[in-house]
MDAnalysis code that builds the backbone (N, CA, C; Angstrom):
import MDAnalysis as mda
import numpy as np

u = mda.Universe.empty(717, n_residues=239, atom_resindex=np.repeat(np.arange(239), 3), trajectory=True)
u.add_TopologyAttr("name", ["N", "CA", "C"] * 239)
u.add_TopologyAttr("resid", np.arange(1, 240))
u.add_TopologyAttr("resname", ["MET", "GLU", "LYS", "ARG", "GLU", "GLU", "LEU", "TYR", "SER", "GLY", "LYS", "ALA", "LYS", "SER", "VAL", "TYR", "LYS", "THR", "ASP", "ASP", "PRO", "ASP", "ARG", "PHE", "ILE", "LEU", "THR", "PHE", "ARG", "ASN", "ASP", "THR", "SER", "ALA", "PHE", "ASP", "GLY", "VAL", "LYS", "VAL", "GLU", "GLN", "LEU", "ASP", "ARG", "LYS", "GLY", "MET", "VAL", "ASN", "ASN", "LYS", "PHE", "ASN", "ALA", "PHE", "ILE", "MET", "GLU", "LYS", "LEU", "GLN", "GLN", "ALA", "GLY", "VAL", "PRO", "THR", "HIS", "PHE", "GLU", "GLY", "LEU", "LEU", "ASN", "ASP", "SER", "GLU", "ALA", "LEU", "VAL", "LYS", "ARG", "LEU", "ASP", "MET", "PHE", "PRO", "ILE", "GLU", "CYS", "VAL", "VAL", "ARG", "ASN", "ILE", "ALA", "ALA", "GLY", "SER", "ILE", "VAL", "LYS", "ARG", "LEU", "GLY", "VAL", "LYS", "GLU", "GLY", "LEU", "GLU", "LEU", "THR", "PRO", "PRO", "THR", "PHE", "GLU", "THR", "PHE", "LEU", "LYS", "ASP", "ASP", "ALA", "LEU", "HIS", "ASP", "PRO", "MET", "ILE", "ASN", "GLU", "SER", "HIS", "ILE", "ARG", "SER", "PHE", "GLY", "TRP", "ALA", "THR", "ASP", "GLU", "GLN", "MET", "ALA", "ARG", "MET", "ARG", "GLU", "LEU", "THR", "TYR", "GLN", "VAL", "ASN", "ASP", "ILE", "LEU", "LYS", "ALA", "LEU", "PHE", "LEU", "ASP", "ALA", "GLY", "MET", "LEU", "LEU", "VAL", "ASP", "TYR", "LYS", "LEU", "GLU", "PHE", "GLY", "VAL", "PHE", "SER", "ASP", "GLY", "GLU", "ILE", "TYR", "LEU", "GLY", "ASP", "GLU", "PHE", "SER", "PRO", "ASP", "GLY", "CYS", "ARG", "ILE", "TRP", "ASP", "LYS", "GLU", "THR", "ARG", "GLU", "LYS", "LEU", "ASP", "LYS", "ASP", "ARG", "PHE", "ARG", "GLN", "ASP", "LEU", "GLY", "ASN", "VAL", "VAL", "GLU", "SER", "TYR", "GLU", "LEU", "VAL", "GLY", "ARG", "ARG", "LEU", "GLY", "MET", "ASN", "PHE", "ASP", "ASP"])
u.atoms.positions = np.array([
    [-8.709, 23.502, 7.879],
    [-9.421, 22.386, 7.263],
    [-10.391, 21.792, 8.285],
    [-11.676, 21.793, 7.963],
    [-12.703, 21.280, 8.874],
    [-12.996, 19.819, 8.576],
    [-12.856, 18.972, 9.575],
    [-13.149, 17.553, 9.445],
    [-14.652, 17.344, 9.581],
    [-15.232, 16.651, 8.626],
    [-16.670, 16.431, 8.645],
    [-16.996, 14.942, 8.776],
    [-18.105, 14.490, 8.194],
    [-18.589, 13.143, 8.457],
    [-17.695, 12.073, 7.841],
    [-17.746, 10.903, 8.470],
    [-16.990, 9.761, 7.955],
    [-17.609, 9.297, 6.648],
    [-16.770, 9.098, 5.651],
    [-17.234, 8.635, 4.344],
    [-17.085, 7.126, 4.213],
    [-16.021, 6.594, 4.787],
    [-15.713, 5.181, 4.594],
    [-14.856, 4.692, 5.754],
    [-15.122, 3.469, 6.204],
    [-14.308, 2.847, 7.238],
    [-13.887, 1.470, 6.760],
    [-12.572, 1.289, 6.550],
    [-12.053, 0.011, 6.101],
    [-11.516, -0.807, 7.252],
    [-10.637, -1.756, 6.934],
    [-10.111, -2.653, 7.960],
    [-9.182, -1.937, 8.927],
    [-8.441, -0.955, 8.424],
    [-7.458, -0.290, 9.286],
    [-7.406, 1.219, 9.104],
    [-8.240, 1.749, 8.205],
    [-8.243, 3.185, 7.939],
    [-9.678, 3.688, 7.793],
    [-9.840, 4.973, 8.042],
    [-11.123, 5.631, 7.819],
    [-10.885, 6.871, 6.978],
    [-11.894, 7.245, 6.193],
    [-11.818, 8.434, 5.340],
    [-12.931, 9.388, 5.736],
    [-12.556, 10.657, 5.927],
    [-13.518, 11.682, 6.321],
    [-13.579, 12.800, 5.283],
    [-14.774, 13.302, 5.070],
    [-14.942, 14.488, 4.226],
    [-14.410, 15.713, 4.962],
    [-14.130, 16.761, 4.200],
    [-13.725, 18.043, 4.773],
    [-14.577, 19.143, 4.147],
    [-14.315, 20.375, 4.544],
    [-15.042, 21.491, 3.947],
    [-14.560, 21.804, 2.532],
    [-13.511, 21.140, 2.083],
    [-13.012, 21.258, 0.712],
    [-13.451, 20.014, -0.051],
    [-14.282, 20.144, -1.084],
    [-14.775, 18.958, -1.795],
    [-13.680, 18.154, -2.480],
    [-12.495, 18.722, -2.645],
    [-11.390, 18.025, -3.297],
    [-10.384, 17.440, -2.315],
    [-10.688, 17.487, -1.010],
    [-9.749, 16.994, -0.016],
    [-10.464, 16.095, 0.994],
    [-9.791, 15.015, 1.374],
    [-10.261, 14.108, 2.418],
    [-9.237, 14.058, 3.538],
    [-9.667, 13.574, 4.693],
    [-8.751, 13.258, 5.790],
    [-8.692, 11.737, 5.913],
    [-7.486, 11.213, 5.829],
    [-7.243, 9.784, 5.930],
    [-6.753, 9.473, 7.343],
    [-7.499, 8.649, 8.063],
    [-7.177, 8.314, 9.450],
    [-6.681, 6.871, 9.544],
    [-5.510, 6.702, 10.137],
    [-4.928, 5.378, 10.345],
    [-5.263, 4.916, 11.763],
    [-5.935, 3.764, 11.866],
    [-6.345, 3.235, 13.163],
    [-5.379, 2.140, 13.623],
    [-5.538, 1.718, 14.872],
    [-4.712, 0.643, 15.411],
    [-5.236, -0.744, 15.047],
    [-6.366, -0.791, 14.360],
    [-6.943, -2.076, 13.960],
    [-6.005, -2.811, 13.004],
    [-5.922, -4.111, 13.174],
    [-5.104, -4.963, 12.314],
    [-5.905, -6.208, 11.987],
    [-5.963, -6.537, 10.701],
    [-6.749, -7.714, 10.317],
    [-6.012, -8.517, 9.258],
    [-6.386, -9.782, 9.166],
    [-5.824, -10.669, 8.151],
    [-6.881, -11.690, 7.753],
    [-6.651, -12.310, 6.594],
    [-7.552, -13.346, 6.087],
    [-8.977, -12.822, 5.952],
    [-9.072, -11.643, 5.286],
    [-10.376, -11.010, 5.027],
    [-11.172, -10.776, 6.299],
    [-10.490, -10.322, 7.340],
    [-11.163, -9.945, 8.571],
    [-11.419, -11.069, 9.537],
    [-10.941, -12.274, 9.238],
    [-11.134, -13.408, 10.155],
    [-10.303, -13.203, 11.422],
    [-9.097, -12.708, 11.262],
    [-8.216, -12.450, 12.394],
    [-8.102, -10.944, 12.578],
    [-8.522, -10.445, 13.742],
    [-8.544, -9.003, 13.999],
    [-7.976, -8.719, 15.380],
    [-7.099, -7.736, 15.468],
    [-6.550, -7.311, 16.756],
    [-6.302, -5.807, 16.737],
    [-6.156, -5.257, 17.923],
    [-5.730, -3.869, 18.099],
    [-4.260, -3.895, 18.514],
    [-3.424, -3.166, 17.785],
    [-2.000, -3.113, 18.084],
    [-1.605, -1.678, 18.417],
    [-1.151, -1.463, 19.623],
    [-0.794, -0.129, 20.096],
    [0.249, 0.517, 19.183],
    [0.053, 1.781, 18.854],
    [0.953, 2.620, 18.063],
    [0.903, 2.330, 16.558],
    [0.187, 1.324, 16.144],
    [0.204, 0.954, 14.733],
    [-0.318, 2.065, 13.833],
    [-1.405, 2.719, 14.222],
    [-1.955, 3.796, 13.405],
    [-0.952, 4.914, 13.202],
    [-0.291, 5.313, 14.275],
    [0.722, 6.357, 14.189],
    [1.883, 5.941, 13.298],
    [2.370, 4.708, 13.501],
    [3.520, 4.225, 12.721],
    [3.180, 4.171, 11.237],
    [2.028, 3.620, 10.890],
    [1.665, 3.527, 9.476],
    [1.414, 4.891, 8.853],
    [0.850, 5.811, 9.610],
    [0.612, 7.157, 9.099],
    [1.937, 7.837, 8.749],
    [2.904, 7.758, 9.644],
    [4.197, 8.404, 9.399],
    [5.001, 7.644, 8.349],
    [4.882, 6.324, 8.337],
    [5.555, 5.511, 7.320],
    [5.032, 5.904, 5.932],
    [3.718, 5.949, 5.802],
    [3.103, 6.305, 4.532],
    [3.526, 7.702, 4.078],
    [3.552, 8.651, 5.001],
    [3.946, 10.020, 4.653],
    [5.369, 10.051, 4.098],
    [6.267, 9.338, 4.745],
    [7.666, 9.298, 4.316],
    [7.784, 8.737, 2.898],
    [7.106, 7.616, 2.645],
    [7.185, 6.977, 1.331],
    [6.543, 7.848, 0.259],
    [5.373, 8.399, 0.548],
    [4.693, 9.247, -0.434],
    [5.544, 10.459, -0.793],
    [6.196, 11.042, 0.190],
    [7.053, 12.196, -0.089],
    [8.249, 11.794, -0.939],
    [8.835, 10.631, -0.672],
    [9.937, 10.128, -1.500],
    [9.476, 9.936, -2.945],
    [8.292, 9.370, -3.118],
    [7.772, 9.138, -4.462],
    [7.479, 10.453, -5.176],
    [6.900, 11.399, -4.455],
    [6.623, 12.703, -5.058],
    [7.907, 13.389, -5.510],
    [8.947, 13.307, -4.692],
    [10.231, 13.908, -5.049],
    [10.814, 13.286, -6.312],
    [10.459, 12.016, -6.551],
    [10.956, 11.307, -7.729],
    [10.019, 11.443, -8.932],
    [8.947, 12.223, -8.787],
    [8.065, 12.503, -9.906],
    [6.803, 11.679, -9.995],
    [6.502, 10.889, -8.964],
    [5.270, 10.096, -8.963],
    [4.141, 10.937, -8.377],
    [3.044, 11.136, -9.094],
    [1.920, 11.912, -8.549],
    [1.155, 11.092, -7.515],
    [1.030, 11.610, -6.295],
    [0.292, 10.904, -5.246],
    [-0.785, 11.810, -4.662],
    [-1.709, 11.205, -3.941],
    [-2.786, 11.980, -3.331],
    [-2.367, 12.631, -2.010],
    [-1.201, 12.283, -1.503],
    [-0.764, 12.752, -0.186],
    [-0.447, 14.255, -0.224],
    [-0.971, 14.992, 0.775],
    [-0.709, 16.428, 0.845],
    [-0.013, 16.846, 2.129],
    [-0.094, 16.058, 3.181],
    [0.614, 16.415, 4.402],
    [0.037, 15.733, 5.626],
    [0.876, 15.592, 6.650],
    [0.427, 15.059, 7.933],
    [-0.367, 16.124, 8.680],
    [-1.443, 15.700, 9.324],
    [-2.228, 16.596, 10.169],
    [-1.907, 16.375, 11.640],
    [-1.684, 15.131, 12.017],
    [-1.304, 14.766, 13.384],
    [-0.767, 13.336, 13.343],
    [-0.592, 12.713, 14.482],
    [0.021, 11.386, 14.525],
    [-0.749, 10.326, 13.751],
    [-2.056, 10.475, 13.647],
    [-2.843, 9.415, 13.017],
    [-3.593, 9.857, 11.761],
    [-3.460, 11.119, 11.366],
    [-4.245, 11.612, 10.239],
    [-3.382, 12.329, 9.204],
    [-3.815, 12.203, 7.945],
    [-3.147, 12.885, 6.838],
    [-4.192, 13.522, 5.934],
    [-3.812, 14.624, 5.306],
    [-4.668, 15.290, 4.330],
    [-4.327, 14.747, 2.950],
    [-5.359, 14.339, 2.198],
    [-5.138, 13.749, 0.880],
    [-6.116, 14.330, -0.134],
    [-5.751, 14.224, -1.402],
    [-6.666, 14.606, -2.473],
    [-7.823, 13.616, -2.543],
    [-8.965, 14.104, -2.925],
    [-10.118, 13.225, -3.152],
    [-9.996, 12.624, -4.535],
    [-9.856, 11.323, -4.596],
    [-9.741, 10.620, -5.863],
    [-10.961, 9.746, -6.112],
    [-11.326, 9.612, -7.373],
    [-12.299, 8.600, -7.764],
    [-11.491, 7.336, -8.049],
    [-11.551, 6.385, -7.117],
    [-10.647, 5.247, -7.145],
    [-11.092, 4.177, -8.151],
    [-10.116, 3.583, -8.799],
    [-10.374, 2.403, -9.622],
    [-10.529, 1.193, -8.698],
    [-11.431, 0.267, -9.007],
    [-11.615, -0.908, -8.136],
    [-10.578, -1.993, -8.417],
    [-9.325, -1.559, -8.555],
    [-8.259, -2.446, -9.004],
    [-7.061, -2.332, -8.076],
    [-6.490, -3.454, -7.702],
    [-5.218, -3.466, -6.989],
    [-4.127, -3.870, -7.970],
    [-3.096, -3.049, -8.065],
    [-1.947, -3.348, -8.915],
    [-0.855, -3.934, -8.029],
    [-0.429, -5.141, -8.348],
    [0.535, -5.855, -7.512],
    [1.805, -6.149, -8.300],
    [2.942, -5.777, -7.746],
    [4.236, -6.137, -8.309],
    [4.913, -7.115, -7.363],
    [5.489, -8.162, -7.942],
    [6.205, -9.163, -7.158],
    [7.641, -9.244, -7.658],
    [8.577, -8.893, -6.787],
    [9.995, -9.006, -7.097],
    [10.559, -10.362, -6.686],
    [9.935, -10.956, -5.672],
    [10.325, -12.252, -5.140],
    [9.047, -13.040, -4.870],
    [9.059, -14.323, -5.146],
    [7.858, -15.137, -4.950],
    [7.546, -15.315, -3.466],
    [6.329, -14.945, -3.080],
    [5.846, -15.121, -1.712],
    [4.329, -15.001, -1.745],
    [3.691, -15.463, -0.684],
    [2.248, -15.299, -0.573],
    [1.466, -16.092, -1.605],
    [0.451, -15.442, -2.202],
    [-0.513, -16.162, -3.032],
    [0.093, -16.744, -4.302],
    [1.124, -16.118, -4.847],
    [1.694, -16.642, -6.095],
    [2.362, -18.003, -5.849],
    [2.869, -18.207, -4.650],
    [3.469, -19.495, -4.290],
    [2.393, -20.579, -4.288],
    [1.228, -20.246, -3.718],
    [0.127, -21.215, -3.665],
    [-0.468, -21.456, -5.048],
    [-0.624, -20.382, -5.811],
    [-1.280, -20.506, -7.123],
    [-0.433, -21.270, -8.131],
    [0.872, -21.018, -8.134],
    [1.732, -21.558, -9.182],
    [2.680, -22.646, -8.701],
    [2.666, -22.912, -7.402],
    [3.491, -23.985, -6.889],
    [4.980, -23.718, -6.942],
    [5.348, -22.435, -6.960],
    [6.769, -22.076, -6.984],
    [7.284, -21.955, -5.555],
    [8.582, -21.956, -5.419],
    [9.202, -21.915, -4.100],
    [9.255, -20.473, -3.580],
    [8.890, -20.292, -2.308],
    [9.008, -18.974, -1.698],
    [10.473, -18.531, -1.727],
    [10.684, -17.281, -2.098],
    [12.039, -16.745, -2.152],
    [12.635, -16.723, -3.544],
    [11.936, -17.315, -4.527],
    [12.419, -17.305, -5.902],
    [12.428, -15.875, -6.433],
    [13.566, -15.429, -6.934],
    [13.648, -14.080, -7.501],
    [12.966, -14.061, -8.857],
    [12.120, -13.081, -9.080],
    [11.334, -12.986, -10.313],
    [11.950, -11.923, -11.222],
    [12.472, -12.362, -12.352],
    [13.138, -11.461, -13.278],
    [12.570, -11.658, -14.681],
    [11.876, -10.640, -15.217],
    [11.563, -9.361, -14.569],
    [10.463, -9.547, -13.517],
    [10.220, -8.536, -12.705],
    [9.136, -8.613, -11.717],
    [7.792, -8.857, -12.399],
    [6.912, -9.586, -11.735],
    [5.579, -9.804, -12.284],
    [4.675, -8.624, -11.939],
    [3.707, -8.377, -12.806],
    [2.679, -7.364, -12.572],
    [1.336, -8.071, -12.652],
    [0.540, -7.974, -11.582],
    [-0.759, -8.628, -11.535],
    [-1.829, -7.633, -11.120],
    [-3.057, -7.921, -11.501],
    [-4.178, -7.063, -11.103],
    [-5.248, -7.906, -10.410],
    [-5.852, -7.298, -9.390],
    [-6.890, -7.951, -8.600],
    [-8.074, -7.003, -8.444],
    [-9.266, -7.556, -8.422],
    [-10.467, -6.766, -8.181],
    [-10.566, -6.467, -6.692],
    [-10.716, -5.208, -6.345],
    [-10.810, -4.821, -4.940],
    [-12.231, -5.082, -4.458],
    [-12.431, -6.253, -3.883],
    [-13.758, -6.669, -3.420],
    [-13.574, -7.694, -2.302],
    [-13.721, -7.244, -1.056],
    [-13.514, -8.129, 0.091],
    [-14.455, -9.322, 0.077],
    [-15.701, -9.094, -0.328],
    [-16.683, -10.181, -0.313],
    [-16.282, -11.312, -1.253],
    [-15.560, -10.966, -2.319],
    [-15.107, -11.965, -3.292],
    [-13.659, -12.376, -3.047],
    [-13.076, -11.878, -1.962],
    [-11.686, -12.182, -1.598],
    [-10.688, -11.677, -2.644],
    [-10.985, -10.494, -3.199],
    [-10.075, -9.814, -4.131],
    [-9.570, -10.744, -5.232],
    [-10.447, -11.227, -6.097],
    [-10.026, -12.190, -7.119],
    [-9.067, -11.585, -8.137],
    [-8.184, -12.427, -8.657],
    [-7.268, -12.006, -9.701],
    [-8.045, -11.763, -10.990],
    [-7.701, -10.690, -11.690],
    [-8.362, -10.344, -12.946],
    [-7.293, -10.014, -13.985],
    [-7.683, -9.997, -15.254],
    [-6.755, -9.609, -16.302],
    [-7.266, -8.377, -17.033],
    [-6.497, -7.919, -18.000],
    [-6.856, -6.657, -18.662],
    [-8.094, -6.811, -19.538],
    [-8.395, -8.026, -19.973],
    [-9.633, -8.251, -20.711],
    [-10.841, -8.044, -19.805],
    [-10.769, -8.541, -18.565],
    [-11.846, -8.295, -17.599],
    [-11.996, -6.797, -17.354],
    [-10.886, -6.141, -17.131],
    [-10.908, -4.704, -16.825],
    [-11.561, -3.932, -17.964],
    [-11.221, -4.292, -19.192],
    [-11.782, -3.618, -20.366],
    [-13.271, -3.936, -20.507],
    [-13.635, -5.219, -20.402],
    [-15.019, -5.641, -20.640],
    [-15.995, -5.091, -19.601],
    [-15.558, -5.040, -18.334],
    [-16.450, -4.572, -17.276],
    [-16.347, -3.062, -17.041],
    [-15.489, -2.407, -17.790],
    [-15.409, -0.951, -17.709],
    [-14.774, -0.424, -16.438],
    [-13.907, -1.226, -15.802],
    [-13.269, -0.777, -14.570],
    [-12.187, 0.269, -14.830],
    [-11.608, 0.242, -16.035],
    [-10.635, 1.250, -16.456],
    [-10.455, 1.116, -17.962],
    [-10.045, 2.199, -18.607],
    [-9.758, 2.133, -20.046],
    [-8.361, 1.558, -20.252],
    [-8.073, 1.181, -21.488],
    [-6.739, 0.674, -21.799],
    [-5.675, 1.718, -21.479],
    [-5.976, 2.973, -21.780],
    [-5.017, 4.048, -21.528],
    [-4.797, 4.239, -20.027],
    [-5.879, 4.183, -19.253],
    [-5.750, 4.325, -17.798],
    [-4.960, 3.160, -17.212],
    [-5.221, 1.949, -17.705],
    [-4.509, 0.787, -17.193],
    [-3.032, 0.865, -17.540],
    [-2.727, 1.346, -18.733],
    [-1.324, 1.499, -19.135],
    [-0.615, 2.502, -18.230],
    [-1.304, 3.562, -17.880],
    [-0.715, 4.569, -16.986],
    [-0.502, 3.994, -15.591],
    [-1.449, 3.223, -15.086],
    [-1.288, 2.610, -13.764],
    [-0.124, 1.630, -13.750],
    [0.021, 0.875, -14.826],
    [1.143, -0.059, -14.911],
    [2.467, 0.712, -14.950],
    [2.499, 1.767, -15.745],
    [3.710, 2.592, -15.841],
    [4.104, 3.163, -14.483],
    [3.132, 3.711, -13.761],
    [3.416, 4.290, -12.450],
    [3.833, 3.217, -11.445],
    [3.220, 2.038, -11.535],
    [3.564, 0.959, -10.611],
    [5.013, 0.536, -10.784],
    [5.461, 0.403, -12.013],
    [6.861, 0.046, -12.256],
    [7.808, 1.180, -11.872],
    [7.359, 2.418, -12.048],
    [8.176, 3.552, -11.612],
    [8.363, 3.515, -10.099],
    [7.280, 3.255, -9.388],
    [7.349, 3.111, -7.932],
    [8.311, 1.982, -7.564],
    [8.237, 0.879, -8.293],
    [9.092, -0.262, -7.996],
    [10.573, 0.090, -8.129],
    [10.916, 0.792, -9.192],
    [12.314, 1.193, -9.387],
    [12.810, 2.064, -8.233],
    [11.964, 2.967, -7.783],
    [12.346, 3.890, -6.701],
    [12.469, 3.154, -5.373],
    [11.447, 2.373, -5.023],
    [11.399, 1.781, -3.689],
    [12.295, 0.554, -3.545],
    [12.461, -0.232, -4.595],
    [13.401, -1.361, -4.509],
    [14.788, -0.866, -4.112],
    [15.222, 0.208, -4.765],
    [16.543, 0.768, -4.470],
    [16.596, 1.356, -3.076],
    [15.516, 2.020, -2.663],
    [15.465, 2.633, -1.331],
    [15.598, 1.575, -0.241],
    [14.845, 0.499, -0.378],
    [14.886, -0.565, 0.630],
    [16.218, -1.315, 0.580],
    [16.723, -1.567, -0.617],
    [17.985, -2.294, -0.744],
    [19.135, -1.525, -0.097],
    [19.141, -0.215, -0.281],
    [20.178, 0.622, 0.338],
    [20.131, 0.540, 1.862],
    [18.951, 0.197, 2.400],
    [18.792, 0.083, 3.849],
    [18.894, -1.374, 4.315],
    [19.376, -2.263, 3.434],
    [19.586, -3.649, 3.819],
    [18.339, -4.496, 3.828],
    [17.349, -4.131, 2.999],
    [16.083, -4.863, 2.979],
    [15.648, -5.162, 1.550],
    [14.842, -6.208, 1.406],
    [14.295, -6.604, 0.116],
    [12.813, -6.249, 0.060],
    [12.416, -5.507, -0.968],
    [11.001, -5.235, -1.196],
    [10.465, -6.401, -2.020],
    [9.811, -7.326, -1.341],
    [9.391, -8.590, -1.944],
    [8.223, -8.387, -2.895],
    [7.164, -7.768, -2.409],
    [6.001, -7.460, -3.243],
    [5.191, -6.366, -2.566],
    [4.209, -5.833, -3.279],
    [3.370, -4.773, -2.713],
    [2.167, -4.562, -3.615],
    [1.168, -3.887, -3.068],
    [-0.005, -3.519, -3.869],
    [-0.164, -2.008, -3.867],
    [-0.642, -1.484, -4.985],
    [-0.922, -0.062, -5.115],
    [-2.344, 0.118, -5.623],
    [-2.937, 1.254, -5.257],
    [-4.257, 1.615, -5.770],
    [-4.185, 3.029, -6.332],
    [-4.964, 3.253, -7.388],
    [-4.917, 4.532, -8.085],
    [-6.322, 5.112, -8.249],
    [-6.372, 6.412, -8.496],
    [-7.637, 7.080, -8.737],
    [-7.436, 8.333, -9.568],
    [-8.539, 8.915, -9.986],
    [-8.516, 10.119, -10.824],
    [-8.906, 11.322, -9.973],
    [-8.096, 12.369, -10.035],
    [-8.372, 13.625, -9.319],
    [-9.248, 14.521, -10.185],
    [-9.669, 15.647, -9.639],
    [-10.547, 16.576, -10.354],
    [-9.891, 17.186, -11.590],
    [-8.548, 17.102, -11.664],
    [-7.859, 17.618, -12.848],
    [-7.813, 16.604, -13.988],
    [-8.404, 15.410, -13.750],
    [-8.451, 14.386, -14.780],
    [-7.244, 13.477, -14.829],
    [-6.249, 13.746, -13.987],
    [-5.029, 12.949, -13.987],
    [-5.128, 11.784, -12.989],
    [-4.332, 10.750, -13.235],
    [-4.278, 9.593, -12.358],
    [-3.208, 9.800, -11.297],
    [-3.586, 9.542, -10.038],
    [-2.679, 9.697, -8.906],
    [-2.628, 8.390, -8.116],
    [-1.491, 8.153, -7.479],
    [-1.387, 7.057, -6.525],
    [-2.203, 7.396, -5.295],
    [-3.070, 6.485, -4.869],
    [-3.912, 6.730, -3.707],
    [-3.634, 5.752, -2.585],
    [-4.582, 5.598, -1.700],
    [-4.525, 4.672, -0.579],
    [-3.267, 4.907, 0.260],
    [-2.437, 3.887, 0.479],
    [-1.277, 4.029, 1.355],
    [-0.151, 3.122, 0.897],
    [1.041, 3.381, 1.422],
    [2.145, 2.431, 1.287],
    [2.745, 2.274, 2.673],
    [2.518, 1.100, 3.263],
    [3.037, 0.798, 4.595],
    [3.301, -0.702, 4.651],
    [3.914, -1.212, 5.718],
    [4.134, -2.656, 5.824],
    [2.851, -3.479, 5.855],
    [1.701, -2.822, 5.970],
    [0.429, -3.545, 5.878],
    [0.163, -4.054, 4.466],
    [0.696, -3.347, 3.460],
    [0.352, -3.670, 2.076],
    [1.522, -4.115, 1.233],
    [2.611, -4.521, 1.869],
    [3.768, -5.009, 1.119],
    [4.486, -6.064, 1.943],
    [5.418, -6.754, 1.322],
    [6.279, -7.688, 2.038],
    [7.701, -7.152, 2.010],
    [8.335, -7.162, 3.173],
    [9.688, -6.647, 3.326],
    [10.493, -7.676, 4.105],
    [11.637, -8.067, 3.558],
    [12.512, -9.022, 4.247],
    [13.862, -8.379, 4.513],
    [14.503, -8.800, 5.586],
    [15.889, -8.420, 5.801],
    [16.726, -9.059, 4.691],
    [17.635, -8.291, 4.119],
    [18.413, -8.767, 2.966],
    [19.281, -9.974, 3.313],
    [19.879, -9.967, 4.484],
    [20.816, -11.030, 4.836],
    [20.121, -12.249, 5.439],
    [19.225, -12.014, 6.383],
    [18.600, -13.132, 7.101],
    [17.278, -13.578, 6.487],
    [16.698, -12.723, 5.644],
    [15.367, -12.938, 5.065],
    [14.279, -12.999, 6.137],
    [14.541, -12.411, 7.280],
    [13.503, -12.287, 8.307],
    [12.369, -11.432, 7.775],
    [11.154, -11.844, 8.062],
    [9.980, -11.112, 7.599],
    [9.707, -9.937, 8.539],
    [9.548, -8.750, 7.952],
    [9.432, -7.531, 8.747],
    [8.116, -6.805, 8.504],
    [7.145, -7.469, 7.929],
    [5.914, -6.833, 7.471],
    [4.697, -7.468, 8.134],
    [3.544, -7.351, 7.497],
    [2.301, -7.857, 8.067],
    [2.269, -9.384, 8.171],
    [3.157, -10.070, 7.467],
    [3.240, -11.524, 7.638],
    [3.565, -11.896, 9.085],
    [4.161, -10.974, 9.819],
    [4.422, -11.244, 11.237],
    [3.101, -11.394, 11.992],
    [2.085, -10.660, 11.563],
    [0.754, -10.783, 12.161],
    [0.042, -12.020, 11.613],
    [0.101, -12.201, 10.294],
    [-0.575, -13.352, 9.674],
    [-0.053, -14.673, 10.229],
    [1.259, -14.742, 10.445],
    [1.902, -16.000, 10.819],
    [2.246, -16.080, 12.311],
    [1.699, -15.164, 13.102],
    [1.895, -15.175, 14.566],
    [3.374, -15.147, 14.954],
    [4.139, -14.307, 14.270],
    [5.566, -14.194, 14.559],
    [5.858, -13.177, 15.662],
    [4.870, -12.340, 15.989],
    [5.037, -11.357, 17.061],
    [5.804, -10.117, 16.645],
    [5.843, -9.135, 17.558],
    [6.582, -7.882, 17.348],
    [6.214, -7.208, 16.019],
    [4.928, -7.115, 15.756],
    [4.465, -6.586, 14.479],
    [4.823, -5.113, 14.343],
    [4.346, -4.292, 15.271],
    [4.592, -2.850, 15.183],
    [6.076, -2.550, 15.361],
    [6.732, -3.310, 16.230],
    [8.172, -3.117, 16.424],
    [8.935, -3.349, 15.118],
    [8.504, -4.328, 14.340],
    [9.151, -4.589, 13.052],
    [8.863, -3.467, 12.062],
    [7.630, -2.955, 12.059],
    [7.304, -1.820, 11.192],
    [8.220, -0.636, 11.522],
    [8.393, -0.381, 12.820],
    [9.248, 0.729, 13.233],
    [10.697, 0.482, 12.844],
    [11.150, -0.759, 12.974],
    [12.517, -1.095, 12.583],
    [12.745, -0.796, 11.106],
    [11.802, -1.209, 10.268],
    [11.894, -0.925, 8.833],
    [11.973, 0.580, 8.601],
    [11.081, 1.310, 9.260],
    [11.058, 2.759, 9.086],
    [12.349, 3.429, 9.512],
    [12.871, 3.034, 10.648],
    [14.096, 3.640, 11.137],
    [15.277, 3.331, 10.214],
    [15.296, 2.126, 9.655],
    [16.357, 1.799, 8.703],
    [16.286, 2.706, 7.473],
    [15.073, 3.082, 7.098],
    [14.886, 3.952, 5.946],
    [15.129, 5.429, 6.261],
    [15.236, 5.737, 7.563],
    [15.498, 7.120, 7.964],
    [14.309, 7.838, 8.552],
    [13.272, 7.111, 8.953],
    [12.089, 7.736, 9.552],
    [12.301, 7.967, 11.041],
    [11.573, 8.949, 11.544],
    [11.576, 9.263, 12.973],
    [10.147, 9.202, 13.473],
    [9.864, 8.248, 14.347],
    [8.501, 8.078, 14.837],
    [8.254, 8.790, 16.162],
    [9.238, 9.478, 16.682],
    [9.115, 10.088, 18.002],
    [8.686, 11.545, 17.969],
    [8.772, 12.197, 16.792],
    [8.385, 13.609, 16.688],
    [6.869, 13.761, 16.696],
])
């Protein structure tokens, strides 16, 4: 697989074209940002940890029948993925109230949400990823009703799989975001990544925050906490 020009550079990842028009190389960098890029730092080992974390989760999801774009690790910081035409939508599931829903609705952090909430946001950094509903999605042509139904179905399927996985390891999957896209076969696949950068994870007993909130809230030991989560789940970051 020949790595070619950079197609896109985000806050913490870069995407490169390859000699296969249906495959990209996804590169995880050590860059870490919060509050729409206001707070930015370089954290040693973060790219490697997130790359291996994402690979582990994607493989678990694939084994459970969730179609993902992940095809394999290339090295410590890079993975081979399918080229997807991405929807400009973030699908968010909240199992426990935290983050923006606490501010928006005035509910107490830590409130268990039964059933879990499903929310959608427009993926647009300049607009600070505003919350949208299915009427917006339909009217602006961001996805069809059928595509949105499939994304919702897959998001809840992911939730069932990962909630149990984290709970078995003594952790609570508080909330997370997923992104989806269409492959050349016309099917919808899970894209982007799943790492502590894009979800909230708490220790089940102490409710200690083990995710990117450690960076947002200056709690320290950000990468160390990511590794702790991974090791509890059975990951090996030393190979």
